[in-house]
C-alpha positions as CSV (number, residue, x, y, z in Angstrom):
1,X,33.5,141.4,88.8
2,X,32.4,138.0,87.9
3,X,32.6,135.1,90.0
4,X,35.0,133.7,87.4
5,X,36.8,136.4,87.1
6,X,37.5,136.6,91.1
7,X,38.4,133.0,91.1
8,X,41.1,133.7,87.9
9,X,42.7,136.4,90.2
10,X,42.7,133.9,92.9
11,X,44.3,131.2,91.3
12,X,47.1,133.4,90.0
13,X,47.7,134.9,93.3
14,X,48.3,131.6,95.0
15,X,50.1,130.1,91.9
16,X,52.5,133.0,92.3
17,X,53.0,133.6,95.8
18,X,56.0,131.9,97.6
19,X,54.4,131.8,101.0
20,X,50.8,131.1,102.2
21,X,48.5,134.0,101.6
22,X,45.8,134.9,104.1
23,X,41.9,135.4,103.3
24,X,41.9,138.8,104.6
25,X,44.7,139.8,102.2
26,X,43.1,137.8,99.1
27,X,40.1,139.8,100.1
28,X,41.8,143.0,100.0
29,X,43.0,141.8,96.6
30,X,39.6,141.4,95.0
31,X,38.0,144.5,96.9
32,X,35.9,141.8,98.1
33,X,34.6,140.4,101.6
34,X,36.7,137.8,103.2
35,X,33.1,135.7,103.1
36,X,33.1,135.9,99.2
37,X,36.7,134.6,99.0
38,X,35.7,131.6,101.3
39,X,32.9,130.8,98.8
40,X,35.4,131.3,95.8
41,X,38.0,129.1,97.3
42,X,35.7,126.2,98.1
43,X,34.8,126.5,94.2
44,X,38.5,126.6,93.2
45,X,39.6,123.9,95.5
46,X,37.0,121.8,93.6
47,X,38.1,122.6,90.3
48,X,41.4,122.0,91.1
49,X,40.8,118.2,92.2
50,X,41.1,116.8,88.5
51,X,44.4,118.8,88.1
52,X,45.6,117.0,90.9
53,X,46.1,120.1,92.9
54,X,45.2,120.8,96.4
55,X,44.0,123.6,98.0
56,X,45.0,123.9,101.6
57,X,43.6,126.5,104.1
58,X,45.1,126.5,107.8
59,X,44.1,129.2,110.2
60,X,46.5,131.6,111.3
61,X,49.0,130.4,108.4
62,X,46.9,131.1,105.1
63,X,46.1,129.7,101.8
64,X,48.3,127.8,99.4
65,X,48.6,125.2,96.9
66,X,50.3,121.8,97.0
67,X,50.8,119.9,94.1
68,X,53.0,119.5,90.9
69,X,55.6,122.4,91.0
70,X,56.0,122.2,87.1
71,X,51.7,122.0,86.6
72,X,51.4,125.0,89.4
73,X,52.4,128.0,87.0
74,X,50.6,126.6,83.8
75,X,47.1,126.6,85.6
76,X,43.9,128.9,84.1
77,X,40.4,128.7,84.4
78,X,38.4,128.2,81.9
79,X,37.4,124.5,81.3
80,X,36.5,123.5,84.7
81,X,33.0,122.8,85.6
82,X,32.7,124.4,89.1
83,X,34.2,127.5,87.9
84,X,32.1,128.5,85.2
85,X,29.5,131.1,86.2
86,X,26.2,129.4,84.8
87,X,26.6,126.8,87.9
88,X,25.4,127.4,91.3
89,X,28.3,128.1,93.6
90,X,28.6,125.4,96.3
91,X,26.9,127.3,99.1
92,X,24.2,127.9,96.9
93,X,24.2,124.2,95.7
94,X,24.0,123.1,99.1
95,X,21.1,125.4,100.4
96,X,19.2,124.5,97.5
97,X,19.9,120.4,98.0
98,X,18.9,120.9,101.6
99,X,15.3,122.7,100.9
100,X,14.5,119.6,98.5
101,X,15.6,117.1,101.2
102,X,13.6,119.1,104.0
103,X,10.6,119.4,101.6
104,X,10.6,115.7,100.3
105,X,8.0,113.1,102.2
106,X,10.4,110.1,101.7
107,X,13.5,110.9,100.6
108,X,15.7,112.3,97.4
109,X,17.6,110.2,95.0
110,X,20.9,111.1,94.4
111,X,20.2,111.1,90.7
112,X,17.4,113.6,91.2
113,X,19.8,115.6,93.1
114,X,22.5,115.6,90.8
115,X,19.9,116.7,87.9
116,X,18.6,119.4,90.2
117,X,22.0,120.9,90.4
118,X,23.5,120.1,87.5
119,X,26.5,118.1,88.8
120,X,27.7,114.8,88.8
121,X,27.2,112.4,91.5
122,X,30.8,112.3,92.9
123,X,29.8,116.1,93.5
124,X,26.6,115.0,95.1
125,X,28.8,113.0,97.2
126,X,30.7,115.4,98.4
127,X,28.1,118.1,98.8
128,X,25.8,115.9,100.8
129,X,28.8,115.1,103.2
130,X,28.7,118.9,104.0
131,X,25.1,119.3,104.3
132,X,25.0,116.5,106.9
133,X,27.7,118.5,108.9
134,X,25.9,121.4,108.6
135,X,22.5,119.9,109.7
136,X,24.3,118.5,112.9
137,X,24.8,121.6,113.9
138,X,21.3,122.4,114.0
139,X,20.3,119.3,115.7
140,X,18.9,117.2,112.5
141,X,20.7,114.1,111.1
142,X,21.1,113.3,107.5
143,X,20.4,109.8,106.6
144,X,21.7,107.8,103.4
145,X,21.1,104.5,102.0
146,X,21.0,102.9,98.5
147,X,21.3,105.8,96.6
148,X,18.8,107.8,98.6
149,X,18.9,110.4,101.5
150,X,16.6,112.1,104.1
151,X,16.6,114.0,106.9
152,X,15.4,112.9,110.1
153,X,15.0,115.2,113.0
154,X,11.9,117.2,114.9
155,X,9.7,118.8,112.9
156,X,9.7,122.0,114.2
157,X,13.6,122.0,114.6
158,X,13.0,121.0,110.5
159,X,11.0,123.8,110.0
160,X,13.2,126.0,111.5
161,X,16.1,125.3,109.3
162,X,14.0,125.6,106.2
163,X,13.3,129.3,107.7
164,X,16.7,130.3,107.8
165,X,17.6,128.8,104.7
166,X,14.9,131.3,102.8
167,X,16.0,134.4,105.0
168,X,19.7,133.6,104.0
169,X,18.8,133.5,100.0
170,X,15.7,135.1,99.0
171,X,15.8,138.3,97.8
172,X,13.0,141.1,97.1
173,X,13.4,140.4,93.6
174,X,12.4,136.9,94.2
175,X,9.5,137.8,95.8
176,X,8.0,140.0,93.2
177,X,8.0,137.6,90.5
178,X,4.8,137.1,88.8
179,X,3.7,134.0,86.9
180,X,5.5,130.4,86.8
181,X,8.9,130.8,88.5
182,X,11.6,129.7,86.8
183,X,10.3,129.2,83.2
184,X,13.6,128.8,81.4
185,X,13.7,129.5,77.7
186,X,15.6,130.8,75.1
187,X,16.8,134.3,75.9
188,X,15.2,133.6,79.4
189,X,17.9,134.2,82.4
190,X,18.3,131.3,84.9
191,X,16.4,131.5,88.0
192,X,18.0,132.8,91.3
193,X,18.4,130.1,93.9
194,X,16.0,131.9,96.1
195,X,13.2,131.4,93.1
196,X,14.3,127.8,92.8
197,X,14.0,127.3,96.7
198,X,10.1,128.9,96.8
199,X,9.7,126.6,93.7
200,X,10.6,123.6,95.8
201,X,8.1,124.5,98.4
202,X,5.2,124.5,95.8
203,X,5.1,128.4,95.5
204,X,4.7,129.2,91.7
205,X,4.0,132.9,92.2
206,X,4.8,134.5,95.7
207,X,2.6,137.7,94.9
208,X,-0.4,134.9,95.6
209,X,0.9,133.9,98.5
210,X,1.8,137.6,99.7
211,X,-1.9,138.4,99.2
212,X,-3.1,135.4,101.2
213,X,-1.2,136.8,104.2
214,X,-2.6,140.3,103.5
215,X,-6.0,139.0,103.4
216,X,-5.6,136.8,106.6
217,X,-4.3,139.8,108.4
218,X,-7.3,142.1,107.2
219,X,-9.6,139.6,108.2
220,X,-7.8,138.8,111.9
221,X,-7.8,142.7,112.1
222,X,-3.9,142.2,112.8
223,X,-1.4,145.2,111.6
224,X,1.7,143.5,109.9
225,X,5.0,145.1,110.3
226,X,6.8,144.8,106.9
227,X,9.3,142.6,108.5
228,X,6.2,140.2,109.8
229,X,4.9,140.2,106.4
230,X,7.9,138.8,104.8
231,X,8.6,136.5,107.7
232,X,4.9,134.9,107.2
233,X,5.2,134.5,103.6
234,X,8.2,132.6,104.6
235,X,6.5,130.6,107.0
236,X,3.5,130.0,105.3
237,X,5.5,128.3,102.4
238,X,7.2,126.2,104.9
239,X,3.9,125.1,106.5
240,X,2.4,124.3,103.7
241,X,5.0,122.3,102.2
242,X,5.7,120.6,105.2
243,X,1.7,119.7,105.9
244,X,2.1,118.3,102.1
245,X,5.1,116.2,102.7
246,X,2.9,114.6,106.2
247,X,5.1,116.4,108.5
248,X,3.1,117.5,111.9
249,X,4.1,119.3,114.7
250,X,3.5,118.1,118.2
251,X,3.4,120.7,121.1
252,X,3.1,120.4,125.0
253,X,-0.5,121.3,125.6
254,X,0.4,124.3,127.9
255,X,2.1,126.1,124.8
256,X,-0.7,125.5,122.6
257,X,-3.3,126.9,125.3
258,X,-0.5,129.8,126.0
259,X,-0.2,130.6,121.9
260,X,-4.4,130.3,121.5
261,X,-4.6,133.7,124.3
262,X,-2.3,135.8,121.6
263,X,-3.5,138.0,119.0
264,X,-1.5,136.3,116.7
265,X,-3.1,133.0,116.8
266,X,-6.2,134.4,114.9
267,X,-4.0,135.7,112.5
268,X,-2.4,132.1,112.5
269,X,-6.1,130.6,111.6
270,X,-7.0,132.7,109.1
271,X,-3.8,132.0,107.3
272,X,-4.0,128.6,107.4
273,X,-7.5,128.8,105.9
274,X,-5.9,131.1,103.3
275,X,-3.6,128.0,102.7
276,X,-6.3,125.3,102.2
277,X,-5.9,123.7,105.5
278,X,-8.1,123.1,108.4
279,X,-7.0,125.2,111.0
280,X,-5.6,122.7,113.8
281,X,-4.6,124.1,117.2
282,X,-1.0,122.5,116.8
283,X,-0.5,124.2,113.9
284,X,-2.3,127.5,114.6
285,X,-0.2,127.6,117.6
286,X,3.2,127.0,116.0
287,X,2.1,129.8,113.3
288,X,1.5,132.2,116.1
289,X,4.6,131.8,117.6
290,X,6.3,132.2,114.7
291,X,4.6,135.2,113.7
292,X,5.5,136.6,117.1
293,X,9.4,135.8,116.6
294,X,9.2,137.8,113.0
295,X,7.4,140.4,114.4
296,X,10.5,143.1,114.7
297,X,14.0,143.2,113.1
298,X,16.3,145.8,112.9
299,X,14.5,147.9,110.5
300,X,11.6,147.8,112.7
301,X,13.5,148.8,116.2
302,X,12.6,152.5,116.3
303,X,9.2,151.8,116.0
304,X,9.1,148.7,118.8
305,X,6.3,149.8,121.6
306,X,7.5,148.0,124.8
307,X,4.1,148.0,126.0
308,X,3.2,145.4,123.4
309,X,5.4,143.1,125.0
310,X,4.6,141.2,128.5
311,X,6.1,142.6,131.7
312,X,7.9,139.5,131.9
313,X,10.1,140.5,129.1
314,X,11.3,143.5,130.4
315,X,11.8,142.2,133.7
316,X,14.4,139.4,132.3
317,X,15.6,142.3,130.1
318,X,16.5,144.3,132.9
319,X,17.6,141.4,135.1
320,X,19.8,140.4,132.3
321,X,21.5,143.7,132.1
322,X,22.2,144.2,136.0
323,X,23.5,140.8,136.1
324,X,25.9,141.2,133.5
325,X,26.5,144.9,134.1
326,X,27.7,144.0,137.7
327,X,30.0,141.2,135.8
328,X,31.7,144.0,133.6
329,X,31.3,146.7,135.8
330,X,28.9,149.0,133.7
331,X,25.6,150.2,134.6
332,X,23.6,148.7,131.7
333,X,20.1,148.5,132.7
334,X,20.0,152.4,131.9
335,X,20.7,151.8,128.2
336,X,16.9,151.7,127.1
337,X,18.5,150.5,123.5
338,X,19.8,147.7,125.1
339,X,16.7,146.7,127.1
340,X,14.4,147.0,123.8
341,X,16.8,144.6,122.1
342,X,16.9,142.1,125.1
343,X,13.2,142.4,125.3
344,X,12.8,141.8,121.5
345,X,15.6,138.9,121.9
346,X,14.2,137.4,125.1
347,X,10.9,136.9,124.7
348,X,10.7,134.9,121.5
349,X,13.6,132.9,123.1
350,X,11.1,131.7,125.7
351,X,8.5,130.6,122.9
352,X,11.4,128.7,121.3
353,X,12.3,127.1,124.9
354,X,8.8,126.0,125.2
355,X,8.9,124.6,121.7
356,X,12.1,123.1,122.6
357,X,13.8,124.6,119.4
358,X,17.1,126.1,119.5
359,X,17.7,129.1,117.0
360,X,20.2,128.4,114.4
361,X,23.2,130.9,115.2
362,X,25.3,131.1,112.0
363,X,27.8,133.4,113.5
364,X,28.2,131.9,116.9
365,X,32.0,130.4,116.6
366,X,32.5,134.2,115.4
367,X,31.3,135.7,118.3
368,X,33.0,133.0,120.8
369,X,36.4,133.6,118.7
370,X,36.3,137.6,118.6
371,X,34.0,138.1,121.8
372,X,35.1,135.3,124.1
373,X,34.9,137.4,127.0
374,X,31.7,139.0,126.7
375,X,30.1,135.6,125.9
376,X,31.0,134.2,129.1
377,X,29.6,137.2,130.9
378,X,26.3,136.6,128.7
379,X,26.4,132.9,129.8
380,X,27.2,133.6,133.5
381,X,24.2,136.4,133.3
382,X,21.9,133.9,132.2
383,X,22.5,131.9,135.2
384,X,20.4,134.4,137.3
385,X,17.3,134.3,134.6
386,X,17.4,130.2,135.4
387,X,17.1,131.2,139.2
388,X,14.4,133.6,139.0
389,X,12.5,132.1,136.2
390,X,12.4,128.3,136.2
391,X,13.8,128.3,132.5
392,X,13.3,125.0,131.1
393,X,15.5,122.8,128.9
394,X,18.4,123.3,131.1
395,X,18.6,127.0,130.5
396,X,19.5,128.8,127.4
397,X,21.6,127.1,124.8
398,X,24.9,128.4,123.4
399,X,23.2,129.8,120.3
400,X,20.8,132.4,122.2
401,X,23.7,133.5,124.6
402,X,25.5,134.5,121.5
403,X,22.9,136.4,120.4
404,X,22.5,137.9,124.3
405,X,26.6,138.7,124.0
406,X,26.3,141.1,120.5
407,X,23.4,142.8,122.4
408,X,26.3,143.5,125.0
409,X,28.7,144.3,122.7
410,X,26.5,146.7,120.8
411,X,25.8,148.3,124.3
412,X,29.4,148.8,125.2
413,X,30.7,150.2,121.7
414,X,28.0,152.7,122.1
415,X,29.7,154.2,125.6
416,X,32.7,155.0,123.0
417,X,30.9,156.0,119.6
418,X,31.9,159.3,118.5
419,X,29.5,161.8,117.1
420,X,29.5,163.5,113.7
421,X,30.2,161.6,110.9
422,X,30.3,162.3,107.0
423,X,29.0,159.5,104.8
424,X,25.6,158.4,105.8
425,X,24.6,154.7,105.7
426,X,21.7,152.4,105.8
427,X,22.2,148.9,106.9
428,X,21.0,145.5,106.1
429,X,21.5,143.0,108.3
430,X,19.7,139.4,108.4
431,X,21.0,138.2,111.7
432,X,18.9,140.1,114.1
433,X,18.7,143.1,116.5
434,X,21.8,142.6,118.3
435,X,24.0,141.8,115.6
436,X,22.7,144.7,113.6
437,X,23.3,147.1,116.6
438,X,26.4,145.6,116.8
439,X,28.0,146.0,113.5
440,X,26.4,149.3,113.6
441,X,28.3,150.5,116.8
442,X,31.6,149.0,115.4
443,X,31.3,150.7,112.3
444,X,30.4,154.1,113.9
445,X,33.2,154.0,116.2
446,X,35.9,152.3,114.3
447,X,34.9,154.3,110.9
448,X,34.8,158.2,111.4
449,X,34.0,158.6,107.9
450,X,30.7,156.8,108.3
451,X,27.2,157.5,110.3
452,X,24.7,154.4,110.1
453,X,21.4,156.6,109.8
454,X,18.9,153.6,109.8
455,X,18.2,149.8,109.4
456,X,16.4,148.0,106.4
457,X,15.4,144.7,105.4
458,X,16.6,143.4,102.2
459,X,13.3,143.8,100.9
460,X,13.0,147.8,101.7
461,X,16.3,148.9,101.2
462,X,15.4,151.7,98.3
463,X,12.7,152.8,100.5
464,X,14.7,153.3,104.1
465,X,17.6,154.6,101.9
466,X,15.6,157.4,100.3
467,X,13.6,158.0,103.9
468,X,17.3,158.6,105.7
469,X,18.6,160.4,102.5
470,X,21.5,158.0,102.8
471,X,24.7,158.3,100.4
472,X,25.6,154.3,100.8
473,X,24.3,150.7,101.8
474,X,26.0,148.5,103.9
475,X,25.0,144.9,103.9
476,X,25.6,141.5,105.5
477,X,24.2,139.6,102.2
478,X,24.4,140.5,98.6
479,X,22.1,142.7,97.1
480,X,20.7,143.3,93.8
481,X,19.1,146.6,92.3
482,X,20.1,148.7,94.6
483,X,20.8,152.5,92.9
484,X,23.0,153.4,95.7
485,X,26.9,152.2,96.3
486,X,26.3,148.7,98.2
487,X,29.7,147.5,100.8
488,X,29.3,144.0,101.6
489,X,30.8,143.3,104.9
490,X,31.0,140.4,107.5
491,X,28.5,140.6,110.2
492,X,31.2,140.9,112.8
493,X,34.0,142.7,110.4
494,X,37.9,142.0,111.6
495,X,40.4,144.7,111.5
496,X,41.2,144.0,107.9
497,X,38.0,143.9,106.8
498,X,37.6,147.4,108.7
499,X,40.6,148.9,106.9
500,X,39.5,147.8,103.6
501,X,36.2,149.1,104.4
502,X,38.0,152.5,105.5
503,X,39.7,152.8,102.2
504,X,36.9,152.4,100.2
505,X,34.3,154.9,102.0
506,X,37.6,157.5,102.0
507,X,37.7,157.2,98.3
508,X,34.0,157.5,97.9
509,X,34.0,160.5,100.5
510,X,36.5,162.3,98.1
511,X,34.4,162.1,95.1
512,X,31.4,163.1,97.1
513,X,33.0,166.2,98.9
514,X,34.6,166.9,95.2
515,X,37.5,168.3,97.4
516,X,41.2,167.6,98.0
517,X,41.4,164.6,100.3
518,X,43.2,164.9,103.8
519,X,45.8,162.3,105.2
520,X,44.1,158.9,105.6
521,X,45.2,157.9,109.1
522,X,45.8,154.0,109.7
523,X,43.7,152.2,111.8
524,X,45.7,151.0,114.8
525,X,45.1,148.2,117.3
526,X,45.8,150.1,120.1
527,X,48.0,149.5,123.3
528,X,48.0,145.7,124.6
529,X,45.0,145.0,126.6
530,X,45.3,144.6,130.4
531,X,44.9,140.7,131.1
532,X,43.7,139.0,134.2
533,X,47.3,138.2,135.0
534,X,48.0,141.8,135.5
535,X,45.9,142.6,138.1
536,X,45.2,139.2,139.8
537,X,48.4,138.8,141.8
538,X,50.0,137.1,145.0
539,X,48.8,140.4,146.9
540,X,45.4,140.3,145.8
541,X,44.3,137.0,146.7
542,X,43.5,135.6,150.0
543,X,42.2,132.1,151.1
544,X,40.5,131.1,154.1
545,X,39.4,134.7,155.3
546,X,36.7,135.5,158.1
547,X,34.0,137.4,158.3
548,X,30.9,137.7,160.1
549,X,28.6,139.3,157.5
550,X,28.5,140.3,153.8
551,X,29.9,143.9,154.8
552,X,32.8,142.2,156.5
553,X,33.3,139.9,153.4
554,X,33.4,143.0,151.0
555,X,35.8,145.0,153.5
556,X,38.3,141.7,153.1
557,X,38.3,142.1,149.6
558,X,38.5,145.7,149.4
559,X,41.3,145.8,151.7
560,X,43.5,144.0,149.3
561,X,42.9,146.4,146.6
562,X,43.4,149.7,148.9
563,X,46.8,147.8,149.7
564,X,47.8,147.7,146.4
565,X,46.9,151.0,145.1
566,X,44.2,150.3,143.1
567,X,41.2,152.1,145.4
568,X,41.2,154.5,148.0
569,X,39.7,153.2,151.0
570,X,36.4,155.0,150.3
571,X,35.9,152.9,147.6
572,X,35.1,149.8,150.1
573,X,32.2,151.9,151.5
574,X,31.2,152.5,147.8
575,X,30.9,148.8,147.3
576,X,28.7,148.0,150.2
577,X,26.5,151.3,149.5
578,X,26.0,149.6,145.7
579,X,24.5,146.5,147.5
580,X,22.0,148.4,149.6
581,X,21.1,150.4,146.6
582,X,20.7,148.5,143.9
583,X,20.2,144.6,145.7
584,X,21.9,141.7,145.3
585,X,22.9,141.6,141.9
586,X,26.9,141.3,142.7
587,X,25.9,137.5,143.5
588,X,26.5,136.2,140.1
589,X,26.7,132.5,140.4
590,X,26.5,130.0,143.1
591,X,28.4,130.8,146.3
592,X,30.2,133.9,144.1
593,X,29.8,137.5,144.8
594,X,31.7,140.3,142.6
595,X,31.2,143.6,144.5
596,X,32.3,147.1,142.6
597,X,31.4,150.8,142.8
598,X,31.4,153.3,140.2
599,X,35.0,154.8,139.4
600,X,34.4,158.2,141.0
601,X,33.8,156.4,144.4
602,X,38.0,156.1,144.5
603,X,39.0,153.8,141.6
604,X,42.9,154.9,140.9
605,X,43.5,151.9,138.3
606,X,42.0,148.5,137.4
607,X,42.2,146.0,140.2
608,X,40.5,142.8,141.0
609,X,40.8,140.8,144.4
610,X,39.8,137.3,145.4
611,X,38.8,136.4,149.0
612,X,37.8,132.8,149.8
613,X,35.9,132.8,153.0
614,X,36.1,129.6,155.6
615,X,32.8,129.9,156.2
616,X,30.0,131.7,153.6
617,X,28.0,134.6,154.4
618,X,24.5,135.7,152.9
619,X,23.7,138.6,150.9
620,X,20.1,140.2,151.1
621,X,17.9,138.7,148.6
622,X,20.3,135.6,148.2
623,X,19.8,133.8,151.6
624,X,19.4,130.9,149.5
625,X,23.0,131.1,147.9
626,X,25.8,131.6,150.4
627,X,28.8,133.0,149.2
628,X,32.0,131.8,150.1
629,X,34.1,133.7,147.0
630,X,34.3,137.1,146.6
631,X,36.1,138.9,143.6
632,X,35.8,142.8,144.0
633,X,36.9,144.7,141.3
634,X,37.6,148.4,140.1
635,X,37.9,150.2,137.1
636,X,38.4,153.8,135.8
637,X,36.3,153.7,132.9
638,X,33.6,151.8,131.0
639,X,36.5,149.7,128.9
640,X,39.8,149.5,130.5
641,X,38.7,146.7,132.5
642,X,36.8,144.4,130.0
643,X,39.2,142.2,129.0
644,X,40.1,141.3,132.8
645,X,36.3,140.8,133.1
646,X,35.9,138.8,130.3
647,X,38.6,136.4,131.1
648,X,37.3,136.4,134.8
649,X,33.6,135.4,133.6
650,X,35.2,132.5,131.6
651,X,36.9,131.2,134.9
652,X,33.7,131.5,136.5
653,X,31.4,130.2,134.0
654,X,33.2,126.8,134.0
655,X,32.0,124.9,137.4
656,X,35.2,122.7,137.5
657,X,37.4,125.4,137.6
658,X,35.7,127.0,140.5
659,X,35.8,124.0,141.9
660,X,39.5,123.7,142.1
661,X,40.1,127.7,143.5
662,X,37.8,126.4,146.5
663,X,39.8,123.5,146.5
664,X,43.0,125.2,146.1
665,X,45.8,124.5,148.6
666,X,48.0,128.0,148.0
667,X,47.8,131.4,146.3
668,X,49.9,129.8,143.4
669,X,47.2,127.1,143.1
670,X,44.6,129.9,142.3
671,X,47.0,131.8,139.8
672,X,47.2,128.7,137.9
673,X,43.6,128.4,137.3
674,X,43.0,131.8,136.6
675,X,46.0,132.1,134.4
676,X,44.9,129.1,132.3
677,X,42.3,130.8,130.5
678,X,43.2,133.3,127.6
679,X,42.1,136.7,126.5
680,X,40.0,136.6,123.6
């Protein structure tokens, strides 16, 4: 189905519907993903402007058209420039224009951009507004004056944004081009947006650049993973273009000295030489750190050797997992997949912090909306990383914490993932290891018809599919030239998308089995989740309690759980034993402890208590952090209490809310604080 056909169907649906239509329903109508629908709606909105019709979108309500009621039924696609397939969709136009701006030495004229995108100047002005907003989210600013536009910001961040664009839009077919790219002529297809991006960076033959990367690796005796080879190709194009534009990185001296000790440093120096640049320490350090960041992706996770990573990364991963586990009430430090994934993320995250770079996270808002509780838990757990490892720049940014949250989500999903599945799928996800694992776990736990048998990069789909004998490919980005059935999904799909995907998988399964299908049971949302207001009540809150030591503080909190029938008396001993066994990881923030025990130690139902001490107590190993707030909790399994703990974590991650609890004059004041946080 072409883009113009899709938009025609959308236009017909919107002109004939008497009420707003959700994006999810439109996606089902097109048998497409919500992301594709949103892109199509952007194009349709622009096409409707000269017709004096407004396309309106409101979260929670849907999409509808506003305009002349006599004109609406007669609207048909065909004459609108923005709706015709030969023109790039809005998202691709903005990406290509951004690459031109970021690769420029002195800015770009708006007429030049209009020629590049083959659109009017009026359209360019609208696109520049959208680009400016997109860049602001990445700590860059777009300046405009007298018909010119240029980007201002830190050089390292500017390069990071270029890398994000290349990863998002360049396909394997773009990297296999031989000879001049985009040589348009009679009978020639227009070059893809990925090809045009490479051309903007001065890459006329990607195969030559690939050869340069391979030669540098051979000279440095450095074994490249497939993902790193592609990543270095991107970084090579970016560095070459930015040096040509007069851009130069400025790194702290200690960062350069640290990078010079890495095996990737020689690789970077050789690669700079292959590109025709004198290997300068700052640039070589930047390239070395970038090479480490690209070393492992989802497809290489199975080959990851923890021994290659500094011990600090494993200690960080274990500390974070234990801290998050204490907040959730689940032992996470024994999940080796989680630890390996965290190591892969935390080590380059520390490098980015040394560079002062915030890694773009295009899924951040989705993560906060759909996994708000896990995000708060991840944020709270990182407090310990800052305390114990002295992380600079004010600790991890929300973008990094978002990635940690999806690692936690993947670990929790693995706890309830069923076994045997029918269809075997290879998963392509460009958003990192944690997101790929979370998506795989979500698909496996929600879709009994499916088993994710492996991960692949967009550049090696056929090879991985063949190696795993896969039936289908599931991808978060459009793919071309794949022989197997391809299903496009959002990196964090909602229930509507999962239901639509399950229907399509079931149809394919019938064909593969060549048998009469069984009954397809509808997905349900299950019972309403247990929330904080259900378990933290007047009976489980005690203000101005007294305790001589940490053991007595835990007993005061545990006794409240016993009184309401949430736990047996022996559960209290289990909480104390837990501190003696695994250490003070229950101290989760300034002056805050969250003791708990195993479900088999006497938990009867989900329970939570809050005790505010008149005088703080100290826990072993945390003498510098005296505790005056104790939240004891219990859960009967790994998942029933997660919504409660997510809400509580969101309270504890806000210093102003914690201070209100400390200053509360009554139990009612405490309840007003904790009940003000919604469940997500």
